[in-house]
C-alpha positions as CSV (number, residue, x, y, z in Angstrom):
1,M,1.3,4.3,15.3
2,K,0.4,1.4,13.0
3,V,1.1,1.0,8.9
4,L,-1.5,-2.0,7.7
5,M,0.0,-3.6,4.8
6,L,-1.7,-5.8,2.0
7,N,0.6,-8.5,0.7
8,G,-1.0,-8.9,-3.1
9,S,1.0,-12.0,-4.0
10,R,-0.4,-15.5,-4.5
11,K,3.1,-16.5,-2.2
12,E,2.3,-15.6,1.8
13,H,6.5,-15.0,1.5
14,G,7.7,-14.3,-1.3
15,C,8.8,-11.7,-3.1
16,T,6.2,-8.8,-2.0
17,Y,6.2,-10.0,1.4
18,T,9.9,-9.3,1.5
19,A,9.9,-6.2,0.0
20,L,6.7,-5.3,2.4
21,N,9.3,-6.4,5.8
22,L,12.2,-4.4,4.4
23,V,9.7,-1.4,4.4
24,G,8.6,-2.4,8.1
25,E,11.8,-2.9,9.1
26,E,12.4,1.1,9.0
27,L,9.0,1.7,10.6
28,N,9.9,-0.4,13.8
29,K,13.7,1.4,13.2
30,N,11.6,4.5,14.0
31,G,9.2,3.8,16.4
32,I,6.1,2.3,14.3
33,D,4.3,-0.7,14.1
34,Y,3.2,-2.5,11.1
35,E,0.8,-5.4,10.1
36,I,1.4,-7.4,6.8
37,V,-2.4,-9.0,6.0
38,H,-1.8,-11.7,3.0
39,V,-4.7,-11.5,0.4
40,G,-3.7,-14.2,-1.4
41,K,-6.1,-16.7,-3.1
42,D,-8.6,-16.0,-0.1
43,A,-9.8,-13.0,-2.5
44,L,-11.6,-15.4,-4.9
45,N,-12.2,-18.6,-3.2
46,G,-15.2,-17.4,-1.5
47,S,-13.9,-15.7,1.3
48,I,-14.0,-11.8,-0.1
49,G,-16.7,-10.6,2.4
50,A,-14.6,-11.4,5.2
51,L,-11.4,-10.8,4.0
52,V,-12.4,-6.8,3.1
53,K,-14.1,-6.7,6.5
54,Q,-11.5,-7.6,8.1
55,V,-8.7,-5.6,6.5
56,S,-11.7,-2.5,6.8
57,E,-11.7,-3.0,10.5
58,K,-8.1,-2.9,10.4
59,L,-7.4,-0.3,7.9
60,K,-9.9,2.5,10.8
61,E,-6.9,2.1,13.4
62,S,-4.5,2.5,11.2
63,D,-2.0,5.4,10.5
64,G,-1.0,4.1,7.3
65,L,-1.1,2.1,4.5
66,V,1.6,0.4,2.1
67,I,-0.2,-2.1,-0.4
68,G,2.1,-4.2,-2.5
69,S,1.3,-6.4,-5.4
70,P,3.3,-9.1,-7.7
71,V,3.2,-8.3,-11.1
72,Y,0.8,-10.5,-13.2
73,F,-0.1,-9.7,-17.0
74,A,1.6,-6.3,-16.4
75,G,-0.5,-4.9,-13.8
76,P,-1.7,-6.2,-10.2
77,S,-2.5,-10.0,-8.7
78,A,-6.2,-10.1,-9.7
79,E,-6.5,-11.3,-6.2
80,L,-5.0,-7.7,-4.7
81,K,-7.6,-5.6,-7.0
82,A,-10.7,-7.2,-6.3
83,V,-10.2,-6.5,-2.5
84,L,-9.4,-3.0,-3.3
85,D,-12.2,-2.6,-5.5
86,R,-14.0,-3.1,-3.0
87,I,-12.2,-1.7,0.0
88,F,-11.9,1.3,-1.8
89,M,-15.4,2.2,-2.7
90,S,-16.7,1.5,1.1
91,C,-14.2,2.7,2.9
92,E,-13.1,6.0,1.7
93,K,-13.6,7.8,4.8
94,D,-11.1,6.0,6.8
95,L,-9.0,6.4,4.2
96,R,-8.8,10.0,3.1
97,L,-5.4,11.6,4.1
98,K,-4.5,8.8,5.0
99,P,-0.4,8.1,3.8
100,A,-0.2,5.8,1.6
101,A,2.1,3.7,-0.5
102,A,2.3,1.2,-3.3
103,V,4.9,-1.4,-4.0
104,A,5.3,-3.5,-7.0
105,S,7.8,-6.9,-7.1
106,A,8.5,-8.6,-10.4
107,R,10.4,-10.9,-11.8
108,R,11.5,-8.7,-14.9
109,A,9.4,-5.9,-16.4
110,G,5.6,-4.8,-15.9
111,T,6.5,-3.0,-12.1
112,T,5.7,0.3,-14.1
113,A,2.1,-0.3,-14.9
114,T,1.4,-2.2,-11.6
115,L,2.6,0.9,-9.8
116,D,0.1,3.1,-12.2
117,V,-2.7,0.4,-11.4
118,L,-2.2,0.6,-7.6
119,N,-1.5,4.5,-6.8
120,K,-4.6,5.4,-8.4
121,Y,-6.4,3.8,-5.9
122,L,-4.2,6.4,-3.7
123,S,-5.3,9.5,-5.1
124,Y,-9.0,8.2,-6.1
125,T,-8.7,8.3,-2.0
126,E,-7.0,11.8,-1.4
127,M,-4.2,9.5,0.4
128,P,-1.0,11.6,0.2
129,I,1.7,9.0,-1.5
130,V,4.8,8.5,0.1
131,T,8.0,8.0,-2.5
132,S,10.8,7.0,-2.1
133,R,14.4,7.9,-4.2
134,Y,13.0,5.5,-7.5
135,W,9.9,3.8,-8.0
136,N,8.6,1.7,-4.9
137,M,9.8,-1.8,-7.3
138,V,11.9,-4.4,-6.4
139,H,13.0,-7.5,-9.1
140,G,13.9,-11.0,-7.9
141,F,12.5,-14.5,-9.0
142,T,12.9,-15.6,-5.1
143,P,13.2,-13.9,-1.4
144,E,17.1,-14.5,-1.6
145,D,16.5,-12.8,-5.0
146,V,15.0,-9.6,-4.1
147,L,17.5,-9.2,-1.4
148,K,20.3,-9.0,-4.0
149,D,18.9,-6.4,-5.2
150,E,20.5,-3.7,-3.3
151,E,18.7,-0.8,-5.3
152,G,15.5,-2.3,-4.5
153,V,16.4,-2.7,-1.0
154,Q,17.5,0.5,-0.9
155,I,14.3,1.8,-2.5
156,M,12.2,0.0,0.6
157,R,14.0,1.1,3.1
158,V,13.9,4.8,2.1
159,L,10.6,4.4,1.9
160,G,10.0,3.1,5.2
161,Q,12.0,6.2,5.9
162,N,10.1,8.4,3.8
163,M,6.6,6.8,5.5
164,A,7.7,7.2,9.3
165,W,9.0,10.7,9.3
166,I,5.3,11.6,6.9
167,L,3.4,9.7,10.2
168,K,5.1,11.7,12.4
169,S,4.8,15.1,10.6
170,F,1.4,14.5,10.8
171,D,1.0,13.8,13.7
172,A,2.8,16.2,15.1
173,A,0.7,18.8,13.2
174,K,-2.6,17.5,14.9
175,K,-0.9,18.0,18.2
176,A,0.3,21.6,17.1
177,G,-3.9,21.7,16.5
178,I,-3.1,22.5,12.4
179,Q,-6.6,21.1,11.2
180,P,-6.9,18.9,7.8
181,P,-8.6,20.5,4.9
182,E,-13.0,19.6,5.1
183,A,-13.9,16.6,2.8
184,V,-16.0,18.1,0.4
185,T,-18.6,16.6,-1.6
186,K,-17.9,14.9,-5.0
187,T,-18.6,17.0,-8.1
188,F,-19.3,14.6,-10.7
189,T,-19.7,15.5,-14.4
190,N,-21.0,13.6,-17.6
191,F,-19.8,14.3,-20.8
192,I,-22.9,12.6,-22.3
193,S,-26.4,13.8,-22.2
């Protein structure tokens, strides 16, 4: 099994990367691989098409997804949002019922607003949202600061453990012949006639 992680930070090995690796370490302890794709600045420098294609292909092969973003102006990074907008509209069938989680990283505040935006992508595509023992966030200005956030580190580790358990539970259900619910055609109601 494998989990794809998206690092929405402009810094490839910054605080968000550190948080995602904490989750990944727990996945590895449970026999689950992970890969971090750095969205970074490639989303807005003319490379978004290639990046979306790369991530879409990796999503088809993954069993779970973790989306990580720093807080920029009380929300996720513009780079990550641009990529997610395209992926979640074009890959909905590949995302449905795949366990997923959102992670936010901040120096101080804005994490709950960022998680709110990211979790809406997951719920729109019927992805079971994996949680931890508190909101999935870490605090710090540097990766070293993040590792000093004892509560945040624990939250990331529990998130990794919970993701591993859910992935193994889904796998066991599949092996036992338990079928997932069938996809339905979405009904759209327009309120302006």
